[in-house]
N, C-alpha and C positions, 0 to 999 in steps of 0.2 A: 491567391494564397489560401491554403487549406485552413478551414475553421477548426476550432477545438473539437467540435462534434465529429468532423470528418476524420480527424486524427484519432480520436477515441474509437470511432467506428472501425477504422483500419486496425487499431491496436487490438480490438476485441474480435477481429474477424475469425480467428481460429476457434475461440470459445463460442461465438455466435453461430458458427457453421455447425458445430455439434448440436446445439439446441435447435436451430432452424431445421436442419435435416431431419432430426428425430421427431420434432413436432409435426412437420409436414407429412412424414411417413405414417403418422397416426390417422391421416385423412387421405387415404388413397382414392376415395370416392367422394361424392357430394355429401358432406356432413358425416357425422359418426355418432352412433348411439353411445351415451355415457353409461357403461356398465362396468362390472368388476374387471373384465379383461382390459378395457380401455384405460381404467385408472391405474392398473399395474404397469401397463406400457408407458403411461405418462410419468409415473414415479421413476421408472428406470431411466427414461430420457433425461429427466431433471438431475438425477444423481450423477449422470455422466459428465455434467459441467462442473462438478465439485462444489456445487452450492450447498451441499450438506444435507443429511437426512431430515433435519428439522424444517428447513425451508421447503424442501421437496414435499414433505408430508403435509405441511400447512397448505400448499397449493392444491394437493390432491384432495384434502378434506374440503377445501373451499369449492372445488369443482364438483365433488360428490354431493355436498349439501345444496348447492344452487342448481345443479344441472342434471342430476341423476335421472336416468330413464328418458332423457330428452335427446333428440338428434341435434348436434351442435356443429358449428363451423369453427375453424381454427382461431378466428379472431376472438371468439368468446373465451377460449381457453387461454390465449395469450394475454387477454385483459386481466385474467386472474393472476397469471404469472407476474405481470407488471405490478399490480397492486400489492401483492404479497412481498415482492422484493423491495419495492419502495418503502413499505412500512417498516422493514427491517433496517434498511440502509439510511433512511432519512434521520432516524433517531440517533445514528452513530456518525453524524457528519459534523465537523467542527473546523474552524479556521485555526491556523497556527497561533498559539498564545504568544503574547508579547509582554515585555516588562513594562511596568507602569512608568519607570524612569531608568535611565542607564541602559546598558547593553542587554539585549535578549540573548540568552545562552541556550543553544540547542545541542544536546548530546545525541549522537547517532550510533546505534548498535545493530548487530545482525550476524548471521553465520557467514563463514567463508564463502565467497563467490555469490553472495546475494545481490550484488550491485550497489553496495553501500557507498564506496568511495565516489563512484560516478554520480550517484543520487545526491551526495553532498555537493558536488561541483554544480550540478544542475540547480539545486536549491539556492546555492550562493549566487549563481548567475541571475536567477529571478530577483533576489533581493537587491543586487547591484543595479539591475535595470529599473527597479522601483526607486532608485536614488538613495539606497541605504549603503552605509559604509560597513564592509564585512571583513572579518578576520577569521581564518581557519586554523584549527589546532590539529596538527598531524599526529594524532595519538596512536596510530597503528605503527608503533616503533619497531615491531618485530618483522615487518615486511617492507624492505626498502623500496620495492616497486610501488607500493601504495603511497608512500611519502612523495616519491617522484611524480606519480600520476596526479596527486593533489596539488603539488607545486606547479606542474604544467598548467593545470586548469586555473589555478589562482592567477598566474601570469596572463593567461588568455582572457579572463573575465574581469580583471582589475580588482582582485581581492588580495589582502595581505595574508601571509602564512607564518605560523610559528611551528617549528619542528624541533625535535630533540635528537640526541645521538642514537644511532642504531642500538636497539636493545635496552634503551633507557626506560625509566619508570613512566608509563603512560600518564599517571596522575600528575607528574611534574610538568609534562607538556600541557595538560589541561589547565594546570595552575598558571603557567606562563601565558597561555593563550587568553585566559580570562583577565589576567592582570593587564595584558596589552590592550584588551578591549576597553577596560576601564580607563587606563591612562591615556589611550589614544582617542577616546571619544567615539568609539565604534558603535554602530547601531546593533550589529548582530555578530555573535561569536558562535561558530559551528565547530564542535569537537568530534573528530573521528575517533573510533576505537578499533582495536584489532578484531578481526572476525573470529568467532568462537562458536563452539557447539553449546547448546543449552545444557548439555550433560557434563560439561567441564566445570565442576564446582569452584575450583580455584580461580579460573578466569572469570566466572560469573561474580565471585566475591570482589574481584578487581574492579568491576563496574561500580559496585557499591562504594569502593574507596574513591573512585574518580568523582562520583556524585557528591561525596562528603567534602572533598577538596574544593569543588566548585562552590558548594553551599557555604563554605566558610568565608569565601570572598564576596559572594552576593547571596544573601539569605534565602531569597526565593528561587534561586537557580539550582539546577537547570530548569528553565521555564517549559521546555519540552524535552522529553526523552523519546526519540523516534526509533522504532524497529523497522528496518528495511527487510521486506520479505520478497523473495523471488516468486513471481506469480506462477512460474513453471513447476514450483515445488508441490502444488496441489495440496493434498491432505497433510503432507509433512509440515506444511506451514502452521498447522494447528499446534503441534507439539513445540515448534519454535516459539510461537506467540506465548504459550503457557509458561515456558521456562524463562523467557526474557521479561515477561511482565512481572513475575515474582521477584526476580533477582535485580532487575534494573529499574523497577517502578516505571515501566513504559507508559507513555501518555497518548501515543498515537502510532500509526503505521504508514509507511511508504511502500506502496505495492509496485515493485520494479519489474521490468521485463514483461509488461503486460502485452506488448506487441508480439512476443514470440510464444505465447501460451495458449493452449486450448483449455486451460483450467482457471480462467479468470473468475469463475463463479466462487472460488474459494474465499473471496472477499466477504461473502455473506456469513459463513460460519465463524470466521475470525471475528467479525464485528459482533455477532450474536453471543458467542461463548465467552468472550473476554472483555466485552464492553469497551473496546478500543476503537476510536474513530479513525478512519482513513484520512490522512491529511493530504497526501499527494499520490498520483499514479504516474509511473514512468512509461512513456509511449515510444521510446526510440533512443538513439545514441547521441543526438545533438544536444547542445546546451539548452535549447528551448523545449526539449521533449519531456519535461516534468511539469505536470499541471495539477492545480488544486482539485481534489476529488469533488465531483458533482454527482450526487446519487441519481438525480433525474436523468442527466446526460448519460450516465453509466448504463442505466436500465434501458433507455431508449436505444443506445448503441448496441446493447446486447441483443435486443429484440428486433433491430432494424432488418427488414427483409424477410421476417418470419412468414409474412403473408404471401411472399412470392410463390408462384405456382411451381410445382415440381417439374423437372424436365421430362 
């Protein structure tokens, strides 16, 4: 059976291929002199992974300060990449917050098509397998397909679901789901919300209303407000994170569709610019394909095979 690292490595294959190919291409011969030309090529290679200009520049500066005018092998440069990425990601790693008592409430947001509903199902599946009792709130009342999809997953994984009439107030569904969690002695309540663009001010204000309704029932809730980001969105993910963090008071990120992206490096600028930890990464379509984010494993998978010789 494939280990988590194997699956992460497979999920990051497209992103890693961009980085690996470009870094190897800097070393066509035995070693390479670290000069201005080399540093510019290195910067361009790093930016192509969408890790952002800040991380790319930090790596270039580190290589320049330590290795300028020396002939180096790729392993030395990759070591700098590893250390710089880890220093950024380890500071933004955190487990999912849980309630001190009573149900833990998790509100989930994101743009249309980000993989939000599927990520909720996978999250719920993890909690159920850990022995926790889970109820889902189908708050995307404007899209019947989303409700049906969540209901199908709930039946499959053994979670309960609370839904409302099509087009009904999402806040009322959230209220009923949290009430059910309290009354039924559930451990976790995950509330879905309709996909929306960060520029739709009325819909973003609706998220605030949902949060207030939940908070009136459980003062510290929601204990997490997670933003689901499609890894294939690349730099567009940055504007998403900014809008949602401000309107929904997001506390963490779920990076979905990592297995289909060549832009997995975007996790770095999202963490850096908005101070939001990545809680989970989505590595496929199955119920088990959502894993807690591990910075060390992520960086190792991203750089796995970088030393392999060019064909």
